DRENTI-369564 format. One record per residue (C-alpha): residue number from 1; x, y, z. Coordinates in nm, 4 decimals, always signed. Each point is the difference from the previous one (the first is absolute). Layout:
BEGIN
<rec NUM, <X, Y, Z>>,
...
END
This chain:
BEGIN
<rec 1, <-0.7280, +0.4882, +3.8862>>,
<rec 2, <-0.0684, +0.3574, +0.1069>>,
<rec 3, <-0.2675, +0.1826, +0.1934>>,
<rec 4, <-0.2506, +0.1374, -0.2546>>,
<rec 5, <-0.0095, +0.3807, +0.0060>>,
<rec 6, <-0.0836, -0.0066, -0.3735>>,
<rec 7, <-0.2651, +0.1946, -0.1859>>,
<rec 8, <-0.2929, -0.1022, -0.2151>>,
<rec 9, <+0.2115, -0.0447, -0.3114>>,
<rec 10, <+0.1977, -0.2818, +0.1631>>,
<rec 11, <-0.3150, -0.1606, +0.1361>>,
<rec 12, <-0.1361, -0.0236, -0.3541>>,
<rec 13, <+0.3304, -0.1288, -0.1299>>,
<rec 14, <+0.0196, -0.2759, +0.2565>>,
<rec 15, <-0.3661, -0.1009, -0.0106>>,
<rec 16, <-0.0261, -0.0887, -0.3674>>,
<rec 17, <-0.1218, -0.3584, -0.0558>>,
<rec 18, <+0.2301, -0.2723, +0.1288>>,
<rec 19, <-0.1087, -0.2380, -0.2736>>,
<rec 20, <+0.2417, -0.2312, -0.1727>>,
<rec 21, <-0.1271, +0.1421, -0.3279>>,
<rec 22, <+0.1303, +0.3442, +0.0893>>,
<rec 23, <+0.3690, -0.0699, +0.0700>>,
<rec 24, <+0.2463, +0.1634, -0.2360>>,
<rec 25, <+0.3372, +0.1677, -0.0807>>,
<rec 26, <+0.2341, +0.1227, -0.2738>>,
<rec 27, <+0.2917, -0.1606, -0.1780>>,
<rec 28, <+0.2759, +0.2592, +0.0157>>,
<rec 29, <+0.0909, +0.2869, +0.2293>>,
<rec 30, <+0.0195, +0.3153, -0.2072>>,
<rec 31, <+0.1143, +0.3442, +0.1125>>,
<rec 32, <-0.3007, +0.2177, +0.0769>>,
<rec 33, <-0.0572, +0.3719, -0.0297>>,
<rec 34, <+0.0789, +0.1934, +0.3177>>,
<rec 35, <+0.2026, -0.2958, +0.1301>>,
<rec 36, <+0.3477, +0.1394, +0.0635>>,
<rec 37, <+0.2818, -0.1565, +0.2005>>,
<rec 38, <-0.2223, -0.2721, +0.1414>>,
<rec 39, <-0.2595, +0.2509, +0.1149>>,
<rec 40, <-0.3692, +0.0489, -0.0801>>,
<rec 41, <-0.1081, +0.3621, -0.0079>>,
<rec 42, <-0.3210, +0.0789, +0.1825>>,
<rec 43, <-0.1761, +0.1132, -0.3188>>,
<rec 44, <+0.0600, -0.3462, -0.1476>>,
<rec 45, <-0.0960, -0.1954, +0.3114>>,
<rec 46, <-0.3508, -0.0905, -0.1238>>,
<rec 47, <+0.1251, -0.0905, -0.3475>>,
<rec 48, <+0.2404, -0.2500, +0.1538>>,
<rec 49, <-0.2778, -0.1548, +0.2095>>,
<rec 50, <-0.2203, -0.0168, -0.3092>>,
<rec 51, <+0.2788, -0.1810, -0.1858>>,
<rec 52, <-0.0105, -0.2738, +0.2643>>,
<rec 53, <-0.3638, -0.0626, -0.0932>>,
<rec 54, <+0.0757, -0.0128, -0.3722>>,
<rec 55, <+0.2968, -0.2247, +0.0642>>,
<rec 56, <-0.2117, -0.2286, +0.2179>>,
<rec 57, <-0.2683, -0.0420, -0.2648>>,
<rec 58, <+0.2450, -0.0368, -0.2873>>,
<rec 59, <+0.2016, -0.2738, +0.1683>>,
<rec 60, <-0.3064, -0.1937, +0.1060>>,
<rec 61, <-0.1317, +0.0163, -0.3547>>,
<rec 62, <+0.3268, -0.1452, -0.1265>>,
<rec 63, <+0.0424, -0.2662, +0.2666>>,
<rec 64, <-0.3579, -0.1207, +0.0294>>,
<rec 65, <-0.1256, +0.0460, -0.3564>>,
<rec 66, <-0.2606, +0.2671, +0.0651>>,
<rec 67, <-0.1697, +0.2355, -0.2449>>,
<rec 68, <+0.1877, +0.3226, +0.0769>>,
<rec 69, <-0.2851, +0.2297, -0.1054>>,
<rec 70, <-0.2448, -0.1771, +0.2321>>,
<rec 71, <+0.2542, +0.0107, +0.2830>>,
<rec 72, <+0.0487, +0.3763, -0.0446>>,
<rec 73, <-0.3710, +0.0726, -0.0225>>,
<rec 74, <-0.0843, -0.2078, +0.3080>>,
<rec 75, <+0.2162, +0.2330, +0.2121>>,
<rec 76, <-0.0259, +0.3203, -0.2009>>,
<rec 77, <-0.2451, +0.1858, +0.2251>>,
<rec 78, <+0.1721, -0.0926, +0.3260>>,
<rec 79, <+0.3420, +0.0948, -0.1315>>,
<rec 80, <-0.1282, +0.3338, -0.1353>>,
<rec 81, <-0.1473, +0.0682, +0.3455>>,
<rec 82, <+0.3285, -0.0947, +0.1649>>,
<rec 83, <+0.1953, +0.2251, -0.2385>>,
<rec 84, <-0.2326, +0.2931, +0.0650>>,
<rec 85, <+0.0301, -0.0475, +0.3776>>,
<rec 86, <+0.3774, -0.0275, -0.0262>>,
<rec 87, <+0.0323, +0.3200, -0.2065>>,
<rec 88, <-0.2296, +0.1870, +0.2398>>,
<rec 89, <+0.1849, -0.1355, +0.3029>>,
<rec 90, <+0.3435, +0.0939, -0.1329>>,
<rec 91, <-0.1279, +0.3492, -0.0869>>,
<rec 92, <-0.1197, +0.0402, +0.3593>>,
<rec 93, <+0.3219, -0.1389, +0.1512>>,
<rec 94, <+0.2057, +0.2302, -0.2237>>,
<rec 95, <-0.1747, +0.2945, +0.1635>>,
<rec 96, <+0.0967, -0.1287, +0.3442>>,
<rec 97, <+0.3589, -0.0294, -0.1261>>,
<rec 98, <+0.0203, +0.3437, -0.1634>>,
<rec 99, <-0.2405, +0.2161, +0.2044>>,
<rec 100, <-0.0075, -0.1421, +0.3531>>,
<rec 101, <+0.3429, -0.1631, -0.0362>>,
<rec 102, <-0.1072, -0.2761, +0.2365>>,
<rec 103, <+0.0507, -0.3040, -0.2280>>,
<rec 104, <+0.3045, -0.1176, -0.1928>>,
<rec 105, <+0.0194, -0.2496, -0.2861>>,
<rec 106, <+0.2795, -0.2533, -0.0534>>,
<rec 107, <+0.0113, -0.0783, -0.3728>>,
<rec 108, <+0.2843, -0.2481, +0.0401>>,
<rec 109, <-0.1988, -0.2069, +0.2461>>,
<rec 110, <-0.3011, +0.0016, -0.2350>>,
<rec 111, <+0.2287, -0.1206, -0.2787>>,
<rec 112, <+0.1344, -0.2849, +0.2140>>,
<rec 113, <-0.3528, -0.1180, +0.0856>>,
<rec 114, <-0.1227, +0.0172, -0.3606>>,
<rec 115, <+0.3173, -0.1741, -0.1178>>,
<rec 116, <-0.0450, -0.2776, +0.2558>>,
<rec 117, <-0.3598, -0.0461, -0.1143>>,
<rec 118, <+0.1004, -0.0123, -0.3662>>,
<rec 119, <+0.2567, -0.2678, +0.0774>>,
<rec 120, <-0.2756, -0.2229, +0.1369>>,
<rec 121, <-0.2046, +0.0609, -0.3121>>,
<rec 122, <+0.2924, -0.0457, -0.2374>>,
<rec 123, <+0.0435, -0.3676, +0.0841>>,
<rec 124, <-0.0458, -0.2296, -0.2984>>,
<rec 125, <-0.3340, -0.1676, -0.0644>>,
<rec 126, <+0.1209, -0.3310, +0.1405>>,
<rec 127, <+0.0445, +0.1579, +0.3445>>,
<rec 128, <-0.3175, +0.2106, -0.0223>>,
<rec 129, <-0.2058, -0.3104, -0.0781>>,
<rec 130, <+0.1377, -0.1881, +0.3022>>,
<rec 131, <-0.1048, +0.2487, +0.2676>>,
<rec 132, <-0.2082, +0.2851, -0.1423>>,
<rec 133, <-0.1968, +0.0712, +0.3170>>,
<rec 134, <+0.3082, +0.0131, +0.2233>>,
<rec 135, <+0.1693, +0.2356, -0.2446>>,
<rec 136, <-0.3038, +0.2281, +0.0004>>,
<rec 137, <-0.0126, +0.0059, +0.3809>>,
<rec 138, <+0.3678, +0.1016, +0.0132>>,
<rec 139, <-0.0609, +0.2696, -0.2610>>,
<rec 140, <-0.2845, +0.1454, +0.2026>>,
<rec 141, <+0.2049, -0.0004, +0.3196>>,
<rec 142, <+0.2882, +0.1675, -0.1828>>,
<rec 143, <-0.2306, +0.2684, -0.1345>>,
<rec 144, <-0.1224, +0.0692, +0.3511>>,
<rec 145, <+0.3488, +0.1339, +0.0598>>,
<rec 146, <-0.0612, +0.2863, -0.2459>>,
<rec 147, <-0.1417, +0.1949, +0.2930>>,
<rec 148, <+0.3495, +0.0099, +0.1503>>,
<rec 149, <+0.1145, +0.2158, -0.2941>>,
<rec 150, <-0.1833, +0.2848, +0.1759>>,
<rec 151, <+0.0917, +0.1040, +0.3510>>,
<rec 152, <-0.1058, +0.2802, +0.2283>>,
<rec 153, <+0.2044, +0.2641, +0.1793>>,
<rec 154, <-0.2373, +0.0962, +0.2825>>,
<rec 155, <+0.0823, -0.1065, +0.3534>>,
<rec 156, <-0.2207, -0.1321, +0.2785>>,
<rec 157, <-0.2629, +0.2537, +0.1080>>,
<rec 158, <+0.0228, +0.2174, -0.3132>>,
<rec 159, <-0.3121, +0.0892, -0.1996>>,
<rec 160, <-0.0699, -0.2199, -0.3034>>,
<rec 161, <-0.2625, -0.0628, -0.2687>>,
<rec 162, <+0.1318, -0.3250, -0.1454>>,
<rec 163, <+0.1671, -0.3143, +0.1409>>,
<rec 164, <+0.2929, +0.0407, -0.2390>>,
<rec 165, <+0.0874, +0.3392, +0.1515>>,
<rec 166, <+0.1057, -0.1695, +0.3231>>,
<rec 167, <+0.3499, -0.1434, +0.0433>>,
<rec 168, <+0.0433, -0.3807, -0.0208>>,
<rec 169, <-0.1550, -0.1662, +0.3054>>,
<rec 170, <-0.2681, +0.2703, +0.0311>>,
<rec 171, <-0.3529, +0.0429, -0.1395>>,
<rec 172, <-0.2256, +0.3032, -0.0312>>,
<rec 173, <-0.2492, -0.0599, +0.2797>>,
<rec 174, <-0.3245, +0.1834, +0.0678>>,
<rec 175, <-0.2095, +0.2270, -0.2224>>,
<rec 176, <+0.0848, +0.2345, -0.2858>>,
<rec 177, <+0.2502, +0.1249, +0.0954>>,
<rec 178, <+0.1397, -0.2559, +0.2437>>,
<rec 179, <+0.3306, -0.0511, +0.1760>>,
<rec 180, <+0.2859, -0.2417, -0.0633>>,
<rec 181, <-0.0148, -0.2853, +0.2469>>,
<rec 182, <+0.2196, -0.3058, +0.0648>>,
<rec 183, <-0.1307, -0.3166, -0.1654>>,
<rec 184, <-0.0973, -0.2952, +0.2180>>,
<rec 185, <+0.2446, -0.2745, +0.0891>>,
<rec 186, <-0.0324, -0.3790, -0.0058>>,
<rec 187, <-0.2915, -0.1330, +0.2113>>,
<rec 188, <-0.1625, +0.3445, +0.0311>>,
<rec 189, <-0.3681, +0.0468, -0.0886>>,
<rec 190, <-0.0787, +0.1311, -0.3528>>,
<rec 191, <-0.2830, +0.0438, -0.2489>>,
<rec 192, <+0.1916, +0.0122, -0.3312>>,
<rec 193, <+0.3498, -0.0707, -0.1343>>,
<rec 194, <+0.1015, +0.3667, -0.0253>>,
<rec 195, <-0.0074, +0.0275, +0.3798>>,
<rec 196, <+0.2690, -0.2663, +0.0409>>,
<rec 197, <+0.3761, +0.0477, -0.0215>>,
<rec 198, <+0.1835, -0.0910, -0.3219>>,
<rec 199, <+0.0142, -0.3769, -0.0678>>,
<rec 200, <-0.3097, -0.0638, +0.2132>>,
<rec 201, <-0.3623, -0.0603, -0.1018>>,
<rec 202, <-0.3251, +0.0484, +0.1902>>,
<rec 203, <-0.1488, -0.3473, +0.0488>>,
<rec 204, <-0.3037, -0.0609, +0.2195>>,
<rec 205, <+0.0483, +0.3449, +0.1534>>,
<rec 206, <+0.3645, -0.0583, +0.1000>>,
<rec 207, <+0.3216, +0.1204, -0.1676>>,
<rec 208, <+0.1978, -0.3108, -0.0920>>,
<rec 209, <+0.2605, -0.1341, -0.2416>>,
<rec 210, <-0.1138, -0.1599, -0.3285>>,
<rec 211, <-0.0768, -0.3668, +0.0618>>,
<rec 212, <+0.2023, -0.3144, -0.0615>>,
<rec 213, <-0.1606, -0.3042, -0.1624>>,
<rec 214, <-0.3090, -0.1097, +0.1936>>,
<rec 215, <-0.0611, +0.3348, +0.1717>>,
<rec 216, <-0.3399, +0.1738, -0.0155>>,
<rec 217, <-0.0478, +0.2694, -0.2694>>,
<rec 218, <-0.2604, +0.2052, -0.1847>>,
<rec 219, <+0.2032, +0.0743, -0.3161>>,
<rec 220, <+0.3310, -0.0825, -0.1704>>,
<rec 221, <+0.1718, +0.3093, +0.1413>>,
<rec 222, <-0.0354, -0.1402, +0.3499>>,
<rec 223, <+0.2177, -0.2986, -0.0985>>,
<rec 224, <+0.3765, -0.0139, -0.0473>>,
<rec 225, <+0.1718, +0.0006, -0.3395>>,
<rec 226, <-0.1830, -0.2062, -0.2653>>,
<rec 227, <-0.2487, -0.1652, +0.2379>>,
<rec 228, <-0.3663, +0.0423, -0.0949>>,
<rec 229, <-0.2955, +0.0495, +0.2338>>,
<rec 230, <-0.2196, -0.3022, -0.0756>>,
<rec 231, <-0.3040, -0.0703, +0.2149>>,
<rec 232, <+0.1346, +0.2437, +0.2616>>,
<rec 233, <+0.3385, -0.1724, +0.0354>>,
<rec 234, <+0.3399, +0.1003, -0.1377>>,
<rec 235, <+0.0658, -0.2805, -0.2449>>,
<rec 236, <+0.2638, -0.1125, -0.2468>>,
<rec 237, <-0.1542, -0.0465, -0.3441>>,
<rec 238, <+0.0132, -0.3640, -0.1051>>,
<rec 239, <+0.1821, -0.1450, -0.2995>>,
<rec 240, <-0.0883, -0.2718, -0.2519>>,
<rec 241, <-0.1141, -0.3273, +0.1561>>,
<rec 242, <-0.0832, +0.1390, +0.3467>>,
<rec 243, <-0.3526, -0.0461, +0.1357>>,
<rec 244, <-0.2381, +0.2969, -0.0130>>,
<rec 245, <-0.3515, +0.1063, +0.0941>>,
<rec 246, <-0.0366, +0.2501, -0.2835>>,
<rec 247, <+0.2165, +0.2061, -0.2342>>,
<rec 248, <+0.0714, +0.2622, +0.2667>>,
<rec 249, <+0.2354, -0.2577, +0.1571>>,
<rec 250, <+0.2094, -0.0399, -0.3167>>,
<rec 251, <+0.2430, +0.2031, -0.2067>>,
<rec 252, <-0.2087, -0.0845, -0.3076>>,
<rec 253, <-0.3207, -0.1937, +0.0628>>,
<rec 254, <-0.1557, -0.2947, +0.1845>>,
<rec 255, <-0.1073, -0.2849, -0.2270>>,
<rec 256, <-0.3142, -0.2130, +0.0267>>,
<rec 257, <+0.2217, -0.2552, +0.1798>>,
<rec 258, <+0.0689, +0.2589, +0.2713>>,
<rec 259, <+0.3664, +0.0230, -0.0922>>,
<rec 260, <+0.1851, +0.3156, -0.1011>>,
<rec 261, <+0.0768, -0.0172, -0.3700>>,
<rec 262, <+0.2088, +0.1907, -0.2507>>,
<rec 263, <-0.1037, +0.1158, -0.3442>>,
<rec 264, <+0.1285, -0.2006, -0.2967>>,
<rec 265, <+0.1207, +0.1923, -0.3047>>,
<rec 266, <-0.1663, -0.0229, -0.3411>>,
<rec 267, <+0.1459, +0.0968, -0.3371>>,
<rec 268, <-0.1652, +0.1735, -0.2953>>,
<rec 269, <-0.3161, -0.1798, -0.1108>>,
<rec 270, <-0.0308, -0.2056, +0.3200>>,
<rec 271, <-0.2822, +0.0264, +0.2545>>,
<rec 272, <+0.0294, +0.2286, +0.3006>>,
<rec 273, <-0.1948, +0.1295, +0.2974>>,
<rec 274, <-0.0828, -0.0888, +0.3598>>,
<rec 275, <-0.3056, -0.2248, +0.0081>>,
<rec 276, <-0.0152, -0.2018, +0.3201>>,
<rec 277, <-0.2873, -0.2207, -0.1183>>,
<rec 278, <+0.2030, -0.1299, -0.2939>>,
<rec 279, <+0.3251, +0.0209, +0.1977>>,
<rec 280, <+0.1603, +0.2265, -0.2582>>,
<rec 281, <+0.2646, +0.2213, +0.1603>>,
<rec 282, <+0.1928, +0.1412, -0.2926>>,
<rec 283, <+0.1474, +0.3382, -0.0815>>,
<rec 284, <+0.1568, +0.1129, -0.3256>>,
<rec 285, <+0.3722, +0.0307, -0.0468>>,
<rec 286, <+0.1692, +0.3408, -0.0068>>,
<rec 287, <-0.1101, +0.2064, -0.3003>>,
<rec 288, <-0.3355, -0.1777, -0.0327>>,
<rec 289, <-0.3375, +0.0617, +0.1596>>,
<rec 290, <-0.3061, -0.2142, +0.0729>>,
<rec 291, <-0.2559, +0.0946, -0.2632>>,
<rec 292, <-0.3674, -0.0851, +0.0166>>,
<rec 293, <-0.1087, -0.1807, -0.3181>>,
<rec 294, <-0.3737, -0.0174, -0.0592>>,
<rec 295, <-0.1414, -0.2505, -0.2446>>,
<rec 296, <-0.3279, +0.0913, -0.1662>>,
<rec 297, <-0.2495, -0.1894, -0.2078>>,
<rec 298, <-0.3037, +0.1630, -0.1569>>,
<rec 299, <+0.0812, +0.3259, +0.1789>>,
<rec 300, <-0.0044, -0.1635, +0.3444>>,
<rec 301, <+0.2957, -0.0769, +0.2226>>,
<rec 302, <+0.0507, -0.3749, +0.0230>>,
<rec 303, <+0.3349, -0.0284, +0.1817>>,
<rec 304, <+0.2553, +0.2041, +0.1896>>,
<rec 305, <+0.3702, -0.0789, +0.0048>>,
<rec 306, <+0.3099, +0.1793, +0.1209>>,
<rec 307, <+0.3116, -0.0233, -0.2153>>,
<rec 308, <+0.3506, +0.1463, +0.0394>>,
<rec 309, <+0.0461, +0.2629, -0.2695>>,
<rec 310, <+0.2753, +0.2513, -0.0869>>,
<rec 311, <-0.0507, +0.3643, +0.0899>>,
<rec 312, <-0.0593, +0.2443, -0.2828>>,
<rec 313, <+0.2757, +0.2531, -0.0632>>,
<rec 314, <-0.0524, +0.3701, -0.0581>>,
<rec 315, <-0.1374, +0.0526, -0.3517>>,
<rec 316, <-0.1356, -0.3538, -0.0362>>,
<rec 317, <-0.3680, -0.0628, -0.0642>>,
<rec 318, <-0.2090, -0.0861, +0.3059>>,
<rec 319, <-0.3589, -0.0583, +0.1053>>,
<rec 320, <-0.1973, -0.0208, +0.3253>>,
<rec 321, <+0.1555, -0.2564, +0.2340>>,
<rec 322, <+0.3505, +0.0322, -0.1457>>,
<rec 323, <+0.2850, +0.1093, +0.2255>>,
<rec 324, <+0.2391, +0.2568, -0.1393>>,
<rec 325, <+0.3574, +0.0264, +0.1247>>,
<rec 326, <+0.0870, +0.1786, +0.3247>>,
<rec 327, <-0.0618, +0.3749, -0.0282>>,
<rec 328, <-0.2539, -0.0429, -0.2798>>,
<rec 329, <-0.3758, -0.0381, -0.0408>>,
<rec 330, <-0.2269, -0.1362, -0.2714>>,
<rec 331, <-0.1751, +0.2861, -0.1793>>,
<rec 332, <-0.3282, -0.1668, -0.0955>>,
<rec 333, <-0.0902, +0.2894, -0.2305>>,
<rec 334, <+0.3149, -0.0475, -0.2068>>,
<rec 335, <+0.0544, -0.3699, +0.0703>>,
<rec 336, <+0.3671, +0.0504, +0.0826>>,
<rec 337, <+0.2265, -0.0028, +0.3083>>,
<rec 338, <+0.1055, +0.3530, +0.0978>>,
<rec 339, <+0.2165, +0.1488, +0.2758>>,
<rec 340, <-0.1794, +0.1184, +0.3122>>,
<rec 341, <-0.0312, +0.3787, -0.0050>>,
<rec 342, <+0.2354, +0.2135, +0.2072>>,
<rec 343, <-0.0807, +0.3188, +0.1903>>,
<rec 344, <-0.1256, +0.2694, -0.2389>>,
<rec 345, <-0.0914, -0.2369, -0.2838>>,
<rec 346, <-0.3547, -0.0075, -0.1377>>,
<rec 347, <-0.2420, -0.2652, +0.1269>>,
<rec 348, <-0.3619, -0.1093, -0.0149>>,
<rec 349, <-0.0155, -0.1923, +0.3283>>,
<rec 350, <+0.2136, -0.0994, +0.2997>>,
<rec 351, <+0.0900, -0.3411, -0.1433>>,
<rec 352, <+0.2302, +0.1414, -0.2679>>,
<rec 353, <+0.2032, +0.2017, +0.2541>>,
<rec 354, <+0.3057, -0.1374, +0.1788>>,
<rec 355, <-0.0569, -0.1404, +0.3484>>,
<rec 356, <-0.0513, +0.2765, +0.2567>>,
<rec 357, <-0.1335, +0.2506, -0.2536>>,
<rec 358, <-0.3613, +0.0855, -0.0786>>,
<rec 359, <-0.1613, +0.1358, -0.3152>>,
<rec 360, <-0.1183, +0.3545, +0.0736>>,
<rec 361, <-0.3660, +0.0149, -0.1070>>,
<rec 362, <+0.0186, +0.3608, -0.1178>>,
<rec 363, <+0.3480, +0.0297, -0.1507>>,
<rec 364, <+0.0035, -0.3614, -0.1324>>,
<rec 365, <+0.3665, -0.0494, +0.0952>>,
<rec 366, <+0.1684, -0.2401, +0.2446>>,
<rec 367, <+0.0775, +0.1809, +0.3272>>,
<rec 368, <+0.1131, -0.0663, +0.3551>>,
<rec 369, <-0.3021, -0.0304, +0.2310>>,
<rec 370, <-0.0153, +0.3104, +0.2180>>,
<rec 371, <-0.3670, +0.0719, +0.0747>>,
<rec 372, <-0.0591, +0.0606, +0.3725>>,
<rec 373, <-0.3125, +0.2184, -0.0304>>,
<rec 374, <-0.2183, -0.2684, +0.1627>>,
<rec 375, <+0.2240, -0.0137, +0.3067>>,
<rec 376, <-0.0550, +0.1989, +0.3148>>,
<rec 377, <+0.2016, +0.3144, +0.0791>>,
<rec 378, <+0.1787, +0.0452, +0.3295>>,
<rec 379, <-0.2205, +0.0387, +0.3055>>,
<rec 380, <-0.2783, -0.2298, -0.1211>>,
<rec 381, <-0.0818, -0.3269, +0.1760>>,
<rec 382, <+0.1432, -0.3266, -0.1351>>,
<rec 383, <+0.0433, -0.3672, +0.0803>>,
<rec 384, <+0.3020, -0.0834, -0.2188>>,
<rec 385, <+0.2882, +0.1760, -0.1763>>,
<rec 386, <-0.1398, -0.0567, -0.3489>>,
<rec 387, <-0.2981, +0.2285, +0.0711>>,
<rec 388, <+0.2256, +0.3050, +0.0409>>,
<rec 389, <+0.1716, +0.2257, -0.2530>>,
<rec 390, <+0.3037, -0.0150, +0.2278>>,
<rec 391, <-0.0211, -0.3830, +0.0314>>,
<rec 392, <+0.0380, +0.0538, +0.3747>>,
<rec 393, <-0.3034, -0.0812, +0.2184>>,
<rec 394, <+0.1013, +0.0737, +0.3565>>,
<rec 395, <-0.2367, -0.0370, +0.2945>>,
<rec 396, <-0.2838, -0.0230, -0.2554>>,
<rec 397, <+0.0908, +0.3387, -0.1504>>,
<rec 398, <+0.1618, +0.0655, -0.3386>>,
<rec 399, <+0.3243, +0.1451, +0.1255>>,
<rec 400, <+0.2515, +0.2318, -0.1674>>,
<rec 401, <+0.1918, +0.3129, +0.0969>>,
<rec 402, <-0.0269, +0.1245, -0.3595>>,
<rec 403, <-0.2690, +0.1655, -0.2062>>,
<rec 404, <-0.0716, -0.2507, -0.2779>>,
END
């Protein structure tokens, strides 16, 4: 656990939905571009973070029998926003590194954190299904460490514009510009986490260590390791057969009998879904997905069933409701599964572009999101980082030493 001197891009990354239906990862570790000697170059930092999202969704789809296209589209807008914020943030930080020379970046440390996160995600489906929520909590806490890949060079009392400019153990206090000031120690009064020393959190206005089981909390980050903040207490998520109030208590869900339950596995052609009223708690085996089957009579829907069905491979015929293989989508115009479009490829809408990309309305090609024209320039008033072109709202002013 680390004190959070992160920017808006990390906030978006960490605040994506914590739903069971959004847990995912990839099968194999492959060498990536700009990854040399166990190091992530700064220009590839956001791509690596984006890969965690893709990996997360892909693995969940495999392990829990989800429709991959629906899973992608449910998060598409939030991930595109995260990616845009990340690219903007890294551009800004690069200027601090090259122009002001007040921040340094440790690509090896970033690699170690990403690698550690991938290892959690690369567990087989049997392990993922046992404790999906705990795994996700650990992933989020690992990703919080990405901030420690950047560290400042300014000393106490020196002029600063950004928290990351200050050396470890210092924050940029005051207006725009401010001065580097020593962070607060354990038991000192605080208003937010960034004011506290590394490994401390601001809880009830006091800098303190993350809580053990049973301690008061407001969110998961205020609890140790894989403990979750449930009803304002740091709590161990319960396993199959343990009593529960609701599904927030359990790794999977709380049954009508008020006991934590697991999800049984169905094979092709068998029923699936989570329907508490009928006590059906079934997911599809790896390679299958839970498909909605509507029965009609005289043009009217008479019944609705969910059946485990195989995913369609690239080039196979598909229709609405079908799930194509990972990395593909069902082209309803052509009735065939096609690969998601990469950057620079032609598109008609966002849904045919790979995750993180948008379809440019004028050029009709898939592009990285980069539009910041609706954000405020430096010097204008703000209430949060995301309002600013610099992604740095300091003392309610969009703050930057640069002309953007």
